[in-house]
VOGU-378234 format. One line per 8 residues: for each residue x, y, z of C-alpha. Coordinates in steps of 0.2 Angstrom, whole numbers. Layout:
BEGIN
X Y Z; ...
//
This chain:
BEGIN
0 0 0; 14 12 5; 22 11 -12; 6 14 -21; 1 29 -10; 18 36 -12; 16 35 -31; -1 43 -31
5 57 -19; 20 61 -30; 9 61 -46; -3 74 -37; 12 85 -33; 18 84 -51; 1 88 -57; -1 103 -45
15 110 -52; 10 108 -70; -7 117 -66; 2 131 -57; 12 134 -73; -4 140 -82; -4 155 -70; 8 167 -79
12 185 -73; 19 199 -83; 33 203 -71; 41 187 -74; 41 188 -93; 56 192 -104; 54 197 -122; 65 189 -135
72 206 -141; 77 209 -122; 67 225 -123; 63 230 -105; 47 239 -100; 46 248 -83; 28 244 -80; 16 230 -84
-2 224 -80; -10 207 -80; -26 211 -88; -41 203 -79; -48 193 -94; -44 186 -111; -26 180 -106; -20 197 -110
-5 207 -103; 1 225 -106; 19 230 -104; 24 249 -106; 36 263 -104; 28 280 -101; 37 297 -103; 28 312 -96
40 324 -103; 38 318 -121; 20 312 -119; 24 295 -127; 18 278 -122; 29 264 -128; 19 248 -126; 18 229 -130
1 221 -129; 2 202 -127; -11 188 -128; -6 170 -123; -16 155 -130; -19 164 -147; -21 154 -163; -18 159 -182
-37 162 -183; -37 175 -169; -36 194 -170; -31 204 -155; -33 223 -151; -28 235 -138; -36 253 -138; -38 269 -129
-55 277 -129; -55 296 -125; -74 296 -124; -78 282 -111; -76 264 -106; -83 255 -121; -78 249 -139; -87 263 -148
-75 278 -150; -60 267 -147; -43 271 -155; -37 254 -158; -21 244 -163; -26 228 -172; -16 213 -177; -18 195 -184
-9 183 -195; -15 183 -213; -17 168 -224; 1 170 -231; 7 168 -213; 13 186 -211; 7 198 -197; -6 211 -202
-5 225 -190; -15 242 -192; -24 255 -183; -43 257 -183; -54 271 -176; -69 262 -171; -85 272 -174; -97 259 -167
-98 242 -158; -100 233 -175; -84 223 -180; -88 227 -198; -80 245 -194; -64 237 -188; -55 243 -204; -39 252 -206
-40 270 -202; -29 284 -194; -30 287 -175; -33 304 -166; -15 303 -159; 2 298 -167; 7 280 -169; 25 274 -173
35 258 -173; 19 248 -176; 23 229 -178; 17 212 -172; 23 195 -168; 15 178 -167; 26 164 -159; 21 148 -150
3 153 -147; 8 171 -141; 2 186 -151; 10 203 -147; 7 221 -154; 21 233 -152; 19 252 -154; 24 269 -148
9 282 -145; 11 300 -144; -3 306 -132; -10 323 -128; -1 333 -115; -7 329 -97; -16 313 -103; -10 302 -88
-25 292 -85; -34 283 -100; -48 272 -103; -41 255 -110; -51 242 -120; -43 226 -126; -51 212 -136; -48 195 -144
-59 188 -158; -59 176 -173; -53 179 -190; -61 172 -206; -54 175 -224; -42 188 -217; -56 198 -210; -59 200 -191
-76 193 -186; -87 198 -171; -81 192 -154; -92 184 -140; -105 196 -135; -115 187 -121; -119 196 -105; -106 186 -96
-93 185 -110; -75 190 -105; -75 201 -120; -89 212 -113; -78 214 -97; -62 219 -106; -62 238 -101; -55 248 -87
-44 263 -83; -25 264 -83; -15 277 -73; 1 278 -84; 10 287 -70; 8 275 -55; 2 260 -65; -14 257 -56
-29 250 -65; -48 248 -62; -61 237 -70; -74 246 -79; -93 244 -82; -97 244 -63; -99 225 -63; -83 220 -54
-93 215 -38; -104 204 -48; -90 197 -58; -81 193 -42; -96 184 -35; -98 174 -51; -80 169 -50; -82 164 -32
-97 154 -36; -88 145 -50; -72 141 -40; -82 134 -25; -93 123 -36; -78 117 -47; -68 112 -31; -83 104 -22
-95 96 -34; -83 95 -48; -67 89 -40; -68 83 -21; -84 73 -25; -76 62 -38; -60 61 -28; -70 54 -13
-78 41 -24; -60 36 -30; -55 34 -12; -70 24 -7; -69 12 -22; -50 9 -22; -41 12 -6; -52 -1 3
-43 -15 -7; -28 -12 4; -30 -22 20; -20 -9 30; -31 5 24; -46 -2 33; -55 8 41; -45 23 36
-52 24 18; -69 26 26; -65 41 36; -55 49 21; -71 46 10; -82 54 23; -70 68 26; -69 72 7
-87 70 4; -92 81 19; -80 94 14; -87 94 -4; -104 95 2; -101 110 14; -91 120 1; -104 115 -13
-118 122 -2; -109 138 -1; -106 138 -20; -125 134 -22; -130 148 -11; -119 160 -20; -127 155 -36; -145 156 -30
-141 174 -24; -133 178 -41; -149 172 -49; -160 182 -38; -150 198 -43; -152 196 -61; -167 195 -74; -157 184 -85
-157 165 -80; -149 150 -87; -162 137 -82; -153 121 -86; -138 126 -76; -149 132 -61; -160 117 -62; -145 105 -62
-138 115 -47; -154 113 -37; -155 94 -41; -137 92 -35; -140 101 -19; -156 90 -16; -147 73 -20; -131 78 -10
-142 82 5; -151 65 4; -134 57 3; -128 66 19; -144 61 29; -143 43 22; -128 41 32; -138 42 48
-149 27 42; -134 17 36; -138 -1 41; -124 -13 48; -115 -24 36; -125 -40 41; -142 -31 40; -154 -38 27
-157 -21 20; -139 -16 18; -139 -22 0; -153 -10 -4; -145 4 5; -129 1 -5; -138 1 -21; -146 18 -17
-130 25 -10; -120 21 -26; -134 26 -38; -136 43 -30; -118 45 -28; -113 42 -46; -128 53 -52; -121 67 -42
-104 65 -49; -110 65 -67; -122 80 -65; -108 89 -56; -96 88 -70; -109 92 -83; -114 108 -73; -96 114 -70
-94 114 -89; -111 123 -91; -105 136 -79; -88 138 -88; -98 141 -104; -109 154 -95; -95 163 -87; -84 162 -102
-67 164 -93; -50 163 -100; -48 147 -110; -35 141 -97; -48 138 -84; -58 125 -94; -41 117 -99; -36 116 -81
-52 108 -75; -52 96 -90; -34 91 -85; -40 88 -67; -53 76 -74; -41 67 -85; -29 65 -70; -43 58 -59
-49 47 -73; -32 40 -77; -28 36 -59; -46 28 -57; -42 17 -73; -26 12 -66; -33 8 -49; -48 -1 -57
-36 -13 -66; -26 -16 -50; -41 -19 -40; -47 -32 -53; -30 -40 -53; -31 -42 -34; -49 -49 -34; -45 -62 -48
-29 -67 -38; -39 -68 -22; -52 -79 -30; -39 -91 -37; -28 -92 -21; -41 -90 -8; -30 -77 0; -36 -65 13
-22 -53 11; -33 -40 3; -51 -37 8; -65 -37 -5; -78 -24 -9; -92 -25 4; -107 -22 -8; -119 -36 -4
-130 -41 10; -125 -51 25; -107 -47 23; -105 -54 5; -97 -43 -8; -101 -40 -26; -90 -55 -32; -99 -67 -20
-85 -68 -7; -87 -66 11; -82 -48 16; -68 -44 28; -72 -35 44; -71 -17 43; -81 -1 43
//
């Protein structure tokens, strides 16, 4: 057992390190040209970063706008809007890779919110040294802007969208789309920023709701099932596996209820509802609550009704797991966060699934070996009535 657990823990550590590598900050970034920017900002959405040098004497802004996770079918844009925190009226820098593989970089004075107006035009301020790059999924716009005297705080707008036929197409416009939250102010002197649109509090609550549910229903619940199904095969893990299972599922329930309550509050504060996501969430809360109270009615192993309790417990448990995973992905589609978060959660599921598959194979190996040799080295699953397991063998004493 110790060797297997050591391997599993080591795998978890490696996985955690690989996940943390997704979280990139602008301060640790080095440009291949060795250009150094005195200031930088991790923009809150769209995997975007702004690096810049500002000269108050010359009124110039030397910048690099960088987007990670971009593809050859993406356009990117960074803009200053003198009239407000919105797309209309923006003085934009735009870049994408055209069909010949060359970078197309231009300026565009956006007259309205329609992407059809994202065509080349002069800006209200001077632009020089305009160029772009696209390397290893990272697209960057470089430029030097000559601003008006005393223009130390600007409204910034940044975007990412699709390209088709060398023409920028409309970006996502849903009410919760990250593209609709990519505005704010930037103080060029002290480097401070703020999110625009007056929705930062709501966005924060949405993010809290998403994180709580992804951790609880979407991660801890499946992990608790893996612990219960596979650790009990080790004789020395009995009854520790049971208490680990209970601790994991109880923690998942408590955190999940907090996430559920946050989601209900968000729903009550808006007139726009996503009914499938909400209804699945309510169903999950009800089923999980039944599971918690069912523990109080758990018959002893040799009780004649234990088999039926096991069937109920497993059926509800696996239903909760499936609905949890489905609803986490529905939530991600609603929030439309940076692509890395869906990738991270998918990677977590793959990691759990891979370990479950390996442990499943190992479990069947032990079961088959036990049936052939009659060994009691490893306890069997206790799923049946009167102390018998799913394979017809007498279950070992335990919890």
